[in-house]
C-alpha positions in Angstrom: 1.0 120.6 89.5 -0.9 120.8 86.1 -1.9 124.0 84.3 -5.3 124.1 85.9 -3.8 123.8 89.4 -1.3 126.6 88.6 -4.1 128.8 87.2 -6.2 128.2 90.4 -3.3 129.1 92.7 -2.7 132.3 90.7 -6.4 133.2 90.8 -6.6 132.6 94.6 -3.4 134.7 95.1 -5.0 137.5 93.1 -8.3 137.4 95.0 -6.5 137.2 98.4 -4.4 140.3 97.5 -7.3 142.5 96.6 -8.2 145.4 98.9 -10.4 144.2 101.8 -8.5 141.0 102.3 -7.3 140.1 105.8 -3.8 141.4 105.2 -4.8 144.6 103.6 -6.9 145.6 106.6 -5.2 144.0 109.6 -5.7 145.4 113.0 -2.1 144.6 114.0 1.0 143.9 112.0 2.3 140.4 111.8 5.5 138.5 112.2 5.2 135.4 110.0 7.6 132.6 110.9 8.3 130.1 108.1 9.1 127.0 110.3 9.9 123.3 109.9 10.9 120.8 112.6 14.0 119.8 110.6 15.2 123.4 110.0 18.5 124.2 111.7 17.9 128.0 111.3 14.6 127.5 113.1 16.3 125.9 116.0 18.8 128.8 116.1 16.2 131.6 115.9 13.6 130.0 118.3 15.2 131.1 121.6 15.6 134.6 120.3 12.0 134.8 119.2 11.0 133.4 122.6 12.9 136.2 124.3 11.4 139.1 122.3 7.8 137.8 121.5 6.4 138.5 125.0 7.4 142.2 124.7 5.4 142.6 121.5 2.5 140.1 121.5 0.0 142.8 122.4 1.0 144.9 119.4 2.1 142.3 116.8 0.4 139.0 115.8 3.0 136.2 115.7 2.1 133.5 113.2 4.0 130.2 112.6 3.6 128.7 109.2 4.7 125.1 109.6 6.0 123.4 106.4 7.6 120.4 108.1 5.7 117.9 105.9 2.9 117.7 103.3 0.2 117.4 105.9 1.3 120.5 107.7 1.9 122.4 104.5 -1.7 121.8 103.5 -3.0 123.1 106.9 -0.6 126.0 106.6 -1.8 126.9 103.2 -5.3 127.2 104.5 -4.0 129.3 107.5 -2.1 131.6 105.1 -5.2 132.1 102.9 -7.4 133.0 106.0 -4.7 135.5 107.1 -4.6 137.1 103.6 -0.9 136.2 103.2 -1.2 133.4 100.6 0.9 135.2 98.0 3.7 135.5 100.6 3.3 131.8 101.5 3.3 130.7 97.8 6.4 132.7 96.9 8.4 131.6 100.0 11.5 129.5 99.2 12.9 128.9 102.7 12.4 128.3 106.4 14.0 129.7 109.5 13.0 133.4 109.1 10.1 135.7 109.9 8.5 138.1 107.4 7.4 141.4 109.1 4.1 142.5 107.6 2.5 145.9 108.2 -1.2 146.5 108.7 -1.6 147.2 105.0 -0.3 143.7 104.1 3.1 144.8 102.9 6.3 143.0 103.9 8.4 145.7 105.5 11.2 143.7 107.0 12.4 140.3 108.2 14.0 138.6 111.1 16.9 136.1 110.4 18.7 133.7 112.7 22.0 135.6 112.5 20.4 138.8 113.9 21.0 139.6 117.5 18.1 139.9 120.0 18.7 143.7 120.0 18.4 143.9 116.2 15.2 141.8 116.3 13.8 144.0 119.1 14.6 147.1 117.0 12.9 145.7 113.9 9.8 144.7 115.9 9.7 148.1 117.6 9.6 149.7 114.2 6.9 147.3 113.0 4.8 147.9 116.1 5.0 151.7 115.9 1.7 153.2 114.9 1.5 154.4 111.3 1.9 158.1 110.9 -1.0 159.5 108.9 0.0 161.1 105.6 -0.9 164.8 105.7 -3.6 165.7 103.2 -3.4 168.9 101.2 -6.1 171.4 102.0 -8.1 172.6 99.0 
């Protein structure tokens, strides 16, 4: 990628991360799966995700970002931009894990292939819990 391309990616990342982007005002938190067909960790985590996802799909948006090949990466980049998570997508260095993103667009945890189903369930329960409003001082 040339300097212009890098500058464009940085500009898009900045614009996407501004307040009002999809991730900064999401209705539901997200579990973002970095996936590839050839990924062994993806094959190990898939049955666990299949087991817990039905319990949480009403409260958490499950998103799969497929980076199997260049064609899928291009489509995934567009999907990440629309979801307001392009900076997360651009900074990711691996597959076979899920980033847990709160309704403010902040990564607050992750799911990994070595976690038990109960550990995943606990992390998703915490993610799905309604945010507690911060008490405001009275004047």
